[in-house]
VMD Tcl script that builds the backbone (N, CA, C; Angstrom):
set m [mol new atoms 411]
animate dup $m
set s [atomselect $m all]
$s set {name element resname resid chain x y z} {
  {N N UNK 1 A -21.765 -9.027 -18.919}
  {CA C UNK 1 A -20.425 -8.685 -18.482}
  {C C UNK 1 A -19.724 -9.993 -18.076}
  {N N UNK 2 A -18.534 -10.237 -18.639}
  {CA C UNK 2 A -17.796 -11.450 -18.282}
  {C C UNK 2 A -17.073 -11.265 -16.949}
  {N N UNK 3 A -16.445 -12.350 -16.478}
  {CA C UNK 3 A -15.790 -12.339 -15.159}
  {C C UNK 3 A -14.686 -11.293 -15.078}
  {N N UNK 4 A -13.876 -11.179 -16.141}
  {CA C UNK 4 A -12.766 -10.216 -16.178}
  {C C UNK 4 A -13.294 -8.776 -16.120}
  {N N UNK 5 A -14.346 -8.478 -16.902}
  {CA C UNK 5 A -14.923 -7.125 -16.893}
  {C C UNK 5 A -15.540 -6.807 -15.538}
  {N N UNK 6 A -16.191 -7.806 -14.915}
  {CA C UNK 6 A -16.795 -7.612 -13.607}
  {C C UNK 6 A -15.735 -7.295 -12.556}
  {N N UNK 7 A -14.622 -8.031 -12.595}
  {CA C UNK 7 A -13.531 -7.804 -11.645}
  {C C UNK 7 A -12.963 -6.397 -11.815}
  {N N UNK 8 A -12.748 -5.979 -13.064}
  {CA C UNK 8 A -12.220 -4.640 -13.346}
  {C C UNK 8 A -13.205 -3.569 -12.857}
  {N N UNK 9 A -14.491 -3.808 -13.070}
  {CA C UNK 9 A -15.521 -2.870 -12.624}
  {C C UNK 9 A -15.513 -2.734 -11.106}
  {N N UNK 10 A -15.368 -3.872 -10.391}
  {CA C UNK 10 A -15.305 -3.845 -8.937}
  {C C UNK 10 A -14.107 -3.035 -8.453}
  {N N UNK 11 A -12.960 -3.214 -9.116}
  {CA C UNK 11 A -11.754 -2.477 -8.742}
  {C C UNK 11 A -11.969 -0.984 -8.958}
  {N N UNK 12 A -12.530 -0.612 -10.102}
  {CA C UNK 12 A -12.765 0.807 -10.400}
  {C C UNK 12 A -13.752 1.398 -9.400}
  {N N UNK 13 A -14.840 0.673 -9.102}
  {CA C UNK 13 A -15.818 1.171 -8.138}
  {C C UNK 13 A -15.191 1.352 -6.763}
  {N N UNK 14 A -14.337 0.416 -6.354}
  {CA C UNK 14 A -13.653 0.546 -5.072}
  {C C UNK 14 A -12.741 1.769 -5.081}
  {N N UNK 15 A -12.030 1.950 -6.185}
  {CA C UNK 15 A -11.121 3.096 -6.309}
  {C C UNK 15 A -11.904 4.403 -6.216}
  {N N UNK 16 A -13.071 4.462 -6.881}
  {CA C UNK 16 A -13.876 5.684 -6.880}
  {C C UNK 16 A -14.415 6.020 -5.490}
  {N N UNK 17 A -14.520 5.028 -4.610}
  {CA C UNK 17 A -15.045 5.258 -3.260}
  {C C UNK 17 A -13.979 5.744 -2.290}
  {N N UNK 18 A -12.746 5.833 -2.718}
  {CA C UNK 18 A -11.667 6.228 -1.803}
  {C C UNK 18 A -11.967 7.594 -1.195}
  {N N UNK 19 A -11.654 7.705 0.086}
  {CA C UNK 19 A -11.854 8.970 0.799}
  {C C UNK 19 A -10.707 9.928 0.556}
  {N N UNK 20 A -9.570 9.393 0.159}
  {CA C UNK 20 A -8.384 10.213 -0.042}
  {C C UNK 20 A -7.614 9.661 -1.244}
  {N N UNK 21 A -7.142 10.552 -2.081}
  {CA C UNK 21 A -6.399 10.156 -3.269}
  {C C UNK 21 A -5.116 9.424 -2.886}
  {N N UNK 22 A -4.807 8.366 -3.613}
  {CA C UNK 22 A -3.563 7.629 -3.384}
  {C C UNK 22 A -2.449 8.225 -4.226}
  {N N UNK 23 A -1.224 7.994 -3.779}
  {CA C UNK 23 A -0.034 8.396 -4.526}
  {C C UNK 23 A 0.766 7.138 -4.830}
  {N N UNK 24 A 1.178 7.011 -6.080}
  {CA C UNK 24 A 1.895 5.825 -6.527}
  {C C UNK 24 A 3.394 5.982 -6.310}
  {N N UNK 25 A 4.008 4.948 -5.738}
  {CA C UNK 25 A 5.445 4.955 -5.489}
  {C C UNK 25 A 6.209 4.865 -6.807}
  {N N UNK 26 A 7.204 5.711 -6.940}
  {CA C UNK 26 A 8.078 5.702 -8.107}
  {C C UNK 26 A 9.461 5.163 -7.746}
  {N N UNK 27 A 9.595 4.716 -6.510}
  {CA C UNK 27 A 10.841 4.150 -5.998}
  {C C UNK 27 A 10.477 2.903 -5.197}
  {N N UNK 28 A 11.477 2.118 -4.849}
  {CA C UNK 28 A 11.253 0.889 -4.089}
  {C C UNK 28 A 11.202 1.199 -2.598}
  {N N UNK 29 A 10.105 0.802 -1.959}
  {CA C UNK 29 A 9.946 0.927 -0.514}
  {C C UNK 29 A 9.572 -0.453 0.031}
  {N N UNK 30 A 10.442 -1.009 0.835}
  {CA C UNK 30 A 10.254 -2.327 1.413}
  {C C UNK 30 A 9.271 -2.253 2.574}
  {N N UNK 31 A 8.396 -3.262 2.679}
  {CA C UNK 31 A 7.450 -3.355 3.797}
  {C C UNK 31 A 7.770 -4.635 4.561}
  {N N UNK 32 A 7.986 -4.482 5.866}
  {CA C UNK 32 A 8.296 -5.621 6.737}
  {C C UNK 32 A 7.200 -5.795 7.777}
  {N N UNK 33 A 7.003 -7.041 8.200}
  {CA C UNK 33 A 6.078 -7.348 9.287}
  {C C UNK 33 A 6.832 -7.215 10.600}
  {N N UNK 34 A 6.402 -6.318 11.461}
  {CA C UNK 34 A 7.055 -6.126 12.756}
  {C C UNK 34 A 6.776 -7.341 13.633}
  {N N UNK 35 A 7.755 -7.722 14.393}
  {CA C UNK 35 A 7.633 -8.896 15.249}
  {C C UNK 35 A 8.250 -10.105 14.569}
  {N N UNK 36 A 7.807 -10.363 13.363}
  {CA C UNK 36 A 8.346 -11.469 12.582}
  {C C UNK 36 A 9.627 -11.045 11.864}
  {N N UNK 37 A 9.759 -9.750 11.593}
  {CA C UNK 37 A 10.839 -9.174 10.789}
  {C C UNK 37 A 10.934 -9.834 9.419}
  {N N UNK 38 A 9.795 -10.308 8.919}
  {CA C UNK 38 A 9.734 -10.890 7.584}
  {C C UNK 38 A 9.476 -9.801 6.555}
  {N N UNK 39 A 10.102 -9.951 5.399}
  {CA C UNK 39 A 9.801 -9.064 4.291}
  {C C UNK 39 A 8.422 -9.429 3.769}
  {N N UNK 40 A 7.462 -8.507 3.878}
  {CA C UNK 40 A 6.121 -8.755 3.358}
  {C C UNK 40 A 6.082 -8.474 1.862}
  {N N UNK 41 A 6.726 -7.384 1.441}
  {CA C UNK 41 A 6.701 -7.050 0.026}
  {C C UNK 41 A 7.129 -5.625 -0.224}
  {N N UNK 42 A 6.563 -5.056 -1.290}
  {CA C UNK 42 A 6.923 -3.691 -1.672}
  {C C UNK 42 A 5.683 -2.820 -1.782}
  {N N UNK 43 A 5.863 -1.558 -1.452}
  {CA C UNK 43 A 4.806 -0.562 -1.488}
  {C C UNK 43 A 4.505 -0.173 -2.932}
  {N N UNK 44 A 3.219 -0.177 -3.298}
  {CA C UNK 44 A 2.809 0.270 -4.637}
  {C C UNK 44 A 2.199 1.660 -4.593}
  {N N UNK 45 A 1.272 1.880 -3.637}
  {CA C UNK 45 A 0.717 3.222 -3.478}
  {C C UNK 45 A 0.305 3.436 -2.033}
  {N N UNK 46 A 0.110 4.726 -1.700}
  {CA C UNK 46 A -0.008 5.098 -0.295}
  {C C UNK 46 A -0.804 6.383 -0.131}
  {N N UNK 47 A -1.536 6.470 0.973}
  {CA C UNK 47 A -2.075 7.729 1.480}
  {C C UNK 47 A -2.131 7.601 2.995}
  {N N UNK 48 A -2.709 8.559 3.677}
  {CA C UNK 48 A -2.710 8.504 5.136}
  {C C UNK 48 A -3.797 7.582 5.692}
  {N N UNK 49 A -4.572 6.963 4.818}
  {CA C UNK 49 A -5.628 6.044 5.234}
  {C C UNK 49 A -5.208 4.586 5.029}
  {N N UNK 50 A -4.365 4.342 4.025}
  {CA C UNK 50 A -3.973 2.966 3.749}
  {C C UNK 50 A -2.925 2.866 2.661}
  {N N UNK 51 A -2.692 1.627 2.235}
  {CA C UNK 51 A -1.695 1.385 1.199}
  {C C UNK 51 A -2.068 0.161 0.386}
  {N N UNK 52 A -1.436 0.046 -0.770}
  {CA C UNK 52 A -1.538 -1.139 -1.617}
  {C C UNK 52 A -0.128 -1.673 -1.769}
  {N N UNK 53 A 0.014 -2.989 -1.671}
  {CA C UNK 53 A 1.343 -3.594 -1.711}
  {C C UNK 53 A 1.356 -4.823 -2.610}
  {N N UNK 54 A 2.518 -5.110 -3.143}
  {CA C UNK 54 A 2.774 -6.378 -3.815}
  {C C UNK 54 A 3.455 -7.248 -2.765}
  {N N UNK 55 A 2.783 -8.335 -2.350}
  {CA C UNK 55 A 3.220 -9.141 -1.214}
  {C C UNK 55 A 3.814 -10.472 -1.650}
  {N N UNK 56 A 4.721 -10.965 -0.832}
  {CA C UNK 56 A 5.368 -12.249 -1.093}
  {C C UNK 56 A 4.514 -13.423 -0.628}
  {N N UNK 57 A 3.506 -13.156 0.204}
  {CA C UNK 57 A 2.646 -14.229 0.715}
  {C C UNK 57 A 1.191 -13.788 0.657}
  {N N UNK 58 A 0.305 -14.760 0.735}
  {CA C UNK 58 A -1.122 -14.489 0.823}
  {C C UNK 58 A -1.404 -13.868 2.187}
  {N N UNK 59 A -2.076 -12.741 2.193}
  {CA C UNK 59 A -2.485 -12.089 3.439}
  {C C UNK 59 A -3.987 -12.315 3.564}
  {N N UNK 60 A -4.401 -12.850 4.687}
  {CA C UNK 60 A -5.817 -13.133 4.904}
  {C C UNK 60 A -6.608 -11.832 5.047}
  {N N UNK 61 A -7.797 -11.795 4.472}
  {CA C UNK 61 A -8.672 -10.639 4.641}
  {C C UNK 61 A -8.988 -10.511 6.124}
  {N N UNK 62 A -8.906 -9.305 6.641}
  {CA C UNK 62 A -9.115 -8.950 8.052}
  {C C UNK 62 A -7.900 -9.269 8.920}
  {N N UNK 63 A -6.813 -9.768 8.323}
  {CA C UNK 63 A -5.597 -10.005 9.099}
  {C C UNK 63 A -5.047 -8.662 9.575}
  {N N UNK 64 A -4.723 -8.599 10.847}
  {CA C UNK 64 A -4.236 -7.379 11.489}
  {C C UNK 64 A -2.722 -7.469 11.611}
  {N N UNK 65 A -2.004 -6.546 10.983}
  {CA C UNK 65 A -0.547 -6.583 10.956}
  {C C UNK 65 A 0.055 -5.272 11.444}
  {N N UNK 66 A 1.225 -5.358 12.062}
  {CA C UNK 66 A 2.059 -4.183 12.340}
  {C C UNK 66 A 3.084 -4.155 11.218}
  {N N UNK 67 A 3.091 -3.084 10.453}
  {CA C UNK 67 A 3.966 -2.980 9.291}
  {C C UNK 67 A 4.987 -1.872 9.471}
  {N N UNK 68 A 6.153 -2.108 8.916}
  {CA C UNK 68 A 7.203 -1.095 8.884}
  {C C UNK 68 A 7.536 -0.825 7.432}
  {N N UNK 69 A 7.356 0.431 7.012}
  {CA C UNK 69 A 7.711 0.860 5.661}
  {C C UNK 69 A 9.094 1.489 5.758}
  {N N UNK 70 A 10.072 0.875 5.107}
  {CA C UNK 70 A 11.436 1.390 5.167}
  {C C UNK 70 A 11.635 2.494 4.135}
  {N N UNK 71 A 12.211 3.594 4.589}
  {CA C UNK 71 A 12.417 4.768 3.744}
  {C C UNK 71 A 13.848 4.803 3.218}
  {N N UNK 72 A 14.033 5.434 2.084}
  {CA C UNK 72 A 15.383 5.534 1.504}
  {C C UNK 72 A 16.217 6.609 2.202}
  {N N UNK 73 A 15.548 7.518 2.901}
  {CA C UNK 73 A 16.247 8.564 3.657}
  {C C UNK 73 A 15.380 8.913 4.865}
  {N N UNK 74 A 15.979 9.385 5.933}
  {CA C UNK 74 A 15.186 9.735 7.118}
  {C C UNK 74 A 14.202 10.882 6.839}
  {N N UNK 75 A 13.047 10.764 7.435}
  {CA C UNK 75 A 12.041 11.834 7.427}
  {C C UNK 75 A 11.692 12.093 8.882}
  {N N UNK 76 A 11.805 13.335 9.298}
  {CA C UNK 76 A 11.546 13.720 10.686}
  {C C UNK 76 A 12.322 12.820 11.651}
  {N N UNK 77 A 13.590 12.570 11.289}
  {CA C UNK 77 A 14.496 11.864 12.183}
  {C C UNK 77 A 14.412 10.349 12.202}
  {N N UNK 78 A 13.613 9.747 11.325}
  {CA C UNK 78 A 13.503 8.289 11.331}
  {C C UNK 78 A 13.486 7.741 9.910}
  {N N UNK 79 A 14.072 6.562 9.704}
  {CA C UNK 79 A 14.169 5.988 8.366}
  {C C UNK 79 A 13.087 4.942 8.078}
  {N N UNK 80 A 12.004 4.979 8.847}
  {CA C UNK 80 A 10.890 4.068 8.605}
  {C C UNK 80 A 9.599 4.655 9.180}
  {N N UNK 81 A 8.499 4.083 8.726}
  {CA C UNK 81 A 7.156 4.443 9.194}
  {C C UNK 81 A 6.527 3.165 9.735}
  {N N UNK 82 A 5.865 3.262 10.887}
  {CA C UNK 82 A 5.208 2.103 11.497}
  {C C UNK 82 A 3.703 2.340 11.500}
  {N N UNK 83 A 2.956 1.321 11.047}
  {CA C UNK 83 A 1.492 1.417 11.026}
  {C C UNK 83 A 0.881 0.102 11.488}
  {N N UNK 84 A -0.272 0.203 12.095}
  {CA C UNK 84 A -1.119 -0.961 12.320}
  {C C UNK 84 A -2.113 -0.966 11.178}
  {N N UNK 85 A -2.258 -2.104 10.497}
  {CA C UNK 85 A -3.099 -2.139 9.299}
  {C C UNK 85 A -3.897 -3.437 9.219}
  {N N UNK 86 A -5.089 -3.325 8.667}
  {CA C UNK 86 A -5.975 -4.466 8.433}
  {C C UNK 86 A -6.007 -4.730 6.932}
  {N N UNK 87 A -5.840 -5.983 6.550}
  {CA C UNK 87 A -5.950 -6.341 5.129}
  {C C UNK 87 A -7.422 -6.290 4.722}
  {N N UNK 88 A -7.722 -5.499 3.704}
  {CA C UNK 88 A -9.093 -5.351 3.217}
  {C C UNK 88 A -9.371 -6.265 2.023}
  {N N UNK 89 A -8.329 -6.580 1.262}
  {CA C UNK 89 A -8.455 -7.498 0.126}
  {C C UNK 89 A -7.071 -8.028 -0.245}
  {N N UNK 90 A -7.049 -9.194 -0.839}
  {CA C UNK 90 A -5.792 -9.786 -1.304}
  {C C UNK 90 A -6.127 -10.748 -2.426}
  {N N UNK 91 A -5.361 -10.694 -3.495}
  {CA C UNK 91 A -5.589 -11.600 -4.618}
  {C C UNK 91 A -4.263 -11.948 -5.285}
  {N N UNK 92 A -4.207 -13.118 -5.895}
  {CA C UNK 92 A -2.964 -13.530 -6.557}
  {C C UNK 92 A -2.603 -12.598 -7.709}
  {N N UNK 93 A -1.332 -12.386 -7.860}
  {CA C UNK 93 A -0.797 -11.661 -9.014}
  {C C UNK 93 A -0.053 -12.719 -9.816}
  {N N UNK 94 A -0.788 -13.365 -10.716}
  {CA C UNK 94 A -0.352 -14.596 -11.363}
  {C C UNK 94 A 0.979 -14.504 -12.091}
  {N N UNK 95 A 1.286 -13.380 -12.689}
  {CA C UNK 95 A 2.498 -13.266 -13.491}
  {C C UNK 95 A 3.764 -13.503 -12.674}
  {N N UNK 96 A 3.714 -13.268 -11.370}
  {CA C UNK 96 A 4.931 -13.362 -10.559}
  {C C UNK 96 A 4.825 -14.354 -9.409}
  {N N UNK 97 A 3.653 -14.912 -9.187}
  {CA C UNK 97 A 3.479 -15.801 -8.042}
  {C C UNK 97 A 3.336 -15.047 -6.729}
  {N N UNK 98 A 3.222 -13.733 -6.799}
  {CA C UNK 98 A 3.043 -12.923 -5.594}
  {C C UNK 98 A 1.569 -12.519 -5.484}
  {N N UNK 99 A 1.272 -11.616 -4.551}
  {CA C UNK 99 A -0.104 -11.206 -4.284}
  {C C UNK 99 A -0.197 -9.690 -4.222}
  {N N UNK 100 A -1.336 -9.173 -4.624}
  {CA C UNK 100 A -1.638 -7.750 -4.450}
  {C C UNK 100 A -2.594 -7.649 -3.268}
  {N N UNK 101 A -2.334 -6.694 -2.383}
  {CA C UNK 101 A -3.176 -6.561 -1.186}
  {C C UNK 101 A -3.393 -5.091 -0.861}
  {N N UNK 102 A -4.582 -4.806 -0.349}
  {CA C UNK 102 A -4.917 -3.472 0.116}
  {C C UNK 102 A -5.072 -3.476 1.618}
  {N N UNK 103 A -4.498 -2.472 2.273}
  {CA C UNK 103 A -4.523 -2.372 3.727}
  {C C UNK 103 A -5.100 -1.030 4.148}
  {N N UNK 104 A -5.879 -1.044 5.220}
  {CA C UNK 104 A -6.387 0.188 5.821}
  {C C UNK 104 A -5.727 0.348 7.186}
  {N N UNK 105 A -5.231 1.549 7.446}
  {CA C UNK 105 A -4.564 1.810 8.721}
  {C C UNK 105 A -5.585 1.963 9.841}
  {N N UNK 106 A -5.296 1.363 10.992}
  {CA C UNK 106 A -6.119 1.567 12.179}
  {C C UNK 106 A -5.271 2.107 13.330}
  {N N UNK 107 A -3.953 2.108 13.156}
  {CA C UNK 107 A -3.060 2.627 14.188}
  {C C UNK 107 A -1.917 3.366 13.493}
  {N N UNK 108 A -1.988 4.676 13.537}
  {CA C UNK 108 A -1.001 5.524 12.871}
  {C C UNK 108 A -0.738 6.727 13.774}
  {N N UNK 109 A 0.496 6.857 14.222}
  {CA C UNK 109 A 0.824 7.985 15.101}
  {C C UNK 109 A 0.779 9.295 14.310}
  {N N UNK 110 A 0.616 10.376 15.030}
  {CA C UNK 110 A 0.603 11.696 14.396}
  {C C UNK 110 A 1.912 11.939 13.649}
  {N N UNK 111 A 3.022 11.538 14.250}
  {CA C UNK 111 A 4.343 11.749 13.633}
  {C C UNK 111 A 4.501 10.912 12.358}
  {N N UNK 112 A 4.019 9.646 12.379}
  {CA C UNK 112 A 4.108 8.821 11.174}
  {C C UNK 112 A 3.141 9.314 10.099}
  {N N UNK 113 A 2.016 9.881 10.505}
  {CA C UNK 113 A 1.107 10.494 9.529}
  {C C UNK 113 A 1.826 11.660 8.832}
  {N N UNK 114 A 2.540 12.473 9.610}
  {CA C UNK 114 A 3.319 13.580 9.032}
  {C C UNK 114 A 4.390 13.042 8.079}
  {N N UNK 115 A 5.038 11.941 8.457}
  {CA C UNK 115 A 6.048 11.335 7.584}
  {C C UNK 115 A 5.430 10.905 6.244}
  {N N UNK 116 A 4.240 10.295 6.319}
  {CA C UNK 116 A 3.552 9.875 5.088}
  {C C UNK 116 A 3.239 11.089 4.230}
  {N N UNK 117 A 2.722 12.153 4.826}
  {CA C UNK 117 A 2.390 13.365 4.063}
  {C C UNK 117 A 3.627 13.941 3.381}
  {N N UNK 118 A 4.749 13.966 4.083}
  {CA C UNK 118 A 5.998 14.465 3.492}
  {C C UNK 118 A 6.453 13.525 2.372}
  {N N UNK 119 A 6.388 12.222 2.639}
  {CA C UNK 119 A 6.829 11.233 1.651}
  {C C UNK 119 A 6.030 11.317 0.357}
  {N N UNK 120 A 4.703 11.354 0.459}
  {CA C UNK 120 A 3.897 11.347 -0.768}
  {C C UNK 120 A 3.940 12.678 -1.512}
  {N N UNK 121 A 4.436 13.723 -0.864}
  {CA C UNK 121 A 4.601 14.995 -1.571}
  {C C UNK 121 A 5.984 15.088 -2.226}
  {N N UNK 122 A 6.821 14.069 -2.016}
  {CA C UNK 122 A 8.172 14.072 -2.588}
  {C C UNK 122 A 8.156 13.549 -4.022}
  {N N UNK 123 A 9.299 13.637 -4.671}
  {CA C UNK 123 A 9.417 13.164 -6.057}
  {C C UNK 123 A 9.389 11.643 -6.156}
  {N N UNK 124 A 9.396 10.942 -5.031}
  {CA C UNK 124 A 9.327 9.479 -5.039}
  {C C UNK 124 A 7.908 8.977 -5.280}
  {N N UNK 125 A 6.930 9.892 -5.328}
  {CA C UNK 125 A 5.528 9.532 -5.533}
  {C C UNK 125 A 4.879 10.458 -6.555}
  {N N UNK 126 A 3.865 9.915 -7.254}
  {CA C UNK 126 A 3.014 10.746 -8.105}
  {C C UNK 126 A 1.565 10.511 -7.701}
  {N N UNK 127 A 0.755 11.548 -7.775}
  {CA C UNK 127 A -0.668 11.428 -7.465}
  {C C UNK 127 A -1.340 10.602 -8.560}
  {N N UNK 128 A -2.185 9.676 -8.153}
  {CA C UNK 128 A -2.926 8.849 -9.104}
  {C C UNK 128 A -4.240 9.554 -9.412}
  {N N UNK 129 A -4.484 9.771 -10.700}
  {CA C UNK 129 A -5.703 10.479 -11.105}
  {C C UNK 129 A -6.816 9.524 -11.510}
  {N N UNK 130 A -6.439 8.366 -12.064}
  {CA C UNK 130 A -7.452 7.406 -12.494}
  {C C UNK 130 A -6.845 6.014 -12.565}
  {N N UNK 131 A -7.682 5.030 -12.846}
  {CA C UNK 131 A -7.232 3.634 -12.869}
  {C C UNK 131 A -6.149 3.372 -13.899}
  {N N UNK 132 A -6.100 4.120 -14.986}
  {CA C UNK 132 A -5.096 3.890 -16.021}
  {C C UNK 132 A -3.703 4.126 -15.506}
  {N N UNK 133 A -3.577 4.922 -14.447}
  {CA C UNK 133 A -2.251 5.234 -13.907}
  {C C UNK 133 A -1.750 4.179 -12.935}
  {N N UNK 134 A -2.609 3.231 -12.540}
  {CA C UNK 134 A -2.180 2.209 -11.601}
  {C C UNK 134 A -1.339 1.190 -12.336}
  {N N UNK 135 A -0.117 0.999 -11.872}
  {CA C UNK 135 A 0.774 0.018 -12.484}
  {C C UNK 135 A 1.280 -0.936 -11.418}
  {N N UNK 136 A 1.643 -2.101 -11.862}
  {CA C UNK 136 A 2.225 -3.093 -10.963}
  {C C UNK 136 A 3.520 -3.524 -11.576}
  {N N UNK 137 A 4.583 -3.427 -10.785}
  {CA C UNK 137 A 5.888 -3.810 -11.296}
  {C C UNK 137 A 6.169 -5.258 -11.005}
}
mol reanalyze $m
mol bondsrecalc $m
mol representation Tube
mol addrep $m
């Protein structure tokens, strides 16, 4: 198995271990770092356990961030979701000079969890069934 096949295999194996199915964003959702108010990037997929993002900067593995996901319309009275998240992996996305990163939530309020559930059940998301459905814009 060459390096490229090994990397793809690792990604598929990681995907198969997910505890909860992810939903892929079909619309643009901006992710900001709270405190810094820096644009981190855009949301690619989401569930109530974590998210995958296309980031403007390298995020260190195990880096602990407070993130704000900006919504296109209010859900349960608020136009954003706030989460505490740990970066589980990050790698360059060579075609654009950006990075792909996976985050696991460690601080998610009950209300923001409800917002995520409502959001991923909307037409702005589709359930991902397999690796072939994962796209990066």
